[in-house]
C-alpha positions, 0 to 999 in steps of 0.5 A: 508537533510531528503531526503539525510538521507533516501538515506543513510538509504535505502542503509544501509538496502540493504547492511546489512538487508540480513546478519542480517537475516541469522541464522533464520530457514526458509530460510529468505534471499531467502524468503524476496527477492522480498517479495512484488511481492510474496505477490501480486501474492498470493493475486491475486491467492487467489482471483482467487481461492476464497481461501485465503490459499496461502496468509495466508501461507505467513503471517504465514511464516512472523510470523515465521521469526519474532518469534526469533528476531524482525526485523522492515522490517519483521514486515512491510511486515507482516503488508502489507500481513495482509492488503492484506489478509483483502482485500481478506477476504472481497472479499470472504465475510468473513467480520469477518476475514477481520476485524481481519486481518486489525486491526492486520496489524494496530496494528503491525505498531502502536506498532513499535518503530522508524517508518520511512517514509514507515511505516507511509505511510503503516499505513495510508493506512491501517487506511484508509481502516479500516474505513469500519469496524469502527462506523461512529462516529469515522471515522473523528478521524481516518481520521485525524490520517491517514492524520497526519501519511501521513504528517509524512511520507512526512516530513521524505521523501518528495519523498515518492509516497505512502504517496501522493497516500494514501492522494489521495485515502482517498480523492477519497473515502470520499463523497463530502458531508463530504469534500472529492474530494478536493485533489484527483487530486493534490495528485494522480498527485504528486504520479505518478510523483515520482519513485516507488523506488529511489534505486532498492531493492527487499526487500523494498516497491514499491507499490502505483503507479499503484493504483494511475493511476487507481484512477486518471483515475477513478476520471477523468471519474467521472468528465467527463474529458474524454481527461485527462482520456484517456491520463492517461489510455494510460500512465498507460497501457504503464507503467503497461502493465499487469495491470488488474486494469488499463486495466479494465477501458478502457470500461469506457472511452467511453462517454455515 
């Protein structure tokens, strides 16, 4: 029943979201078409140029979109953009800006009323990433909260790959001495088994699957399960032939 309800929800979003944004003043309909790809492209361009201005520009445009009439999907992409902006700032060694951006991203979703499966999954992803900016003493509490948000995402839609990816990712980065590594394989295999989108829609999220392949390959390399690492490397490259994240792992598949 929940999955069926989500199909109806996604269809209704696809049908009514664009008209709902008409009348705002920066070409919102065109701007939000393919918004994830635009953010992702700006992210990689910003890293390449060692300058976050392109990504920051999209964040500012999303702020303008949301200025006159709050829309949950605009808020979602604003949060996603600021999450990527935080990663970008961190790579550029601008840690204060990185910290500010990730907590603003989290705050945007925490305050959102009536969160759906995608909101919970993204919020959990951002909470996991934010652990690097938090005192060690509070990290276990943040971990419990993000796991709870993943469960809420799964309860709303058991086929949301992003929720499983976040669970697998967080477990991957949690040291084994603190209980990490127990569900990495299970959660990432589940994530890659699911569709990025059940219904193609350029306004809705599709992120996570490429990242799940990357972490799964790295997990098998870490555990020296070379045949499995090779298997999922080949599968990942076939599905994402332009993926730098996956292709860069080829050199790690050579057994030492």
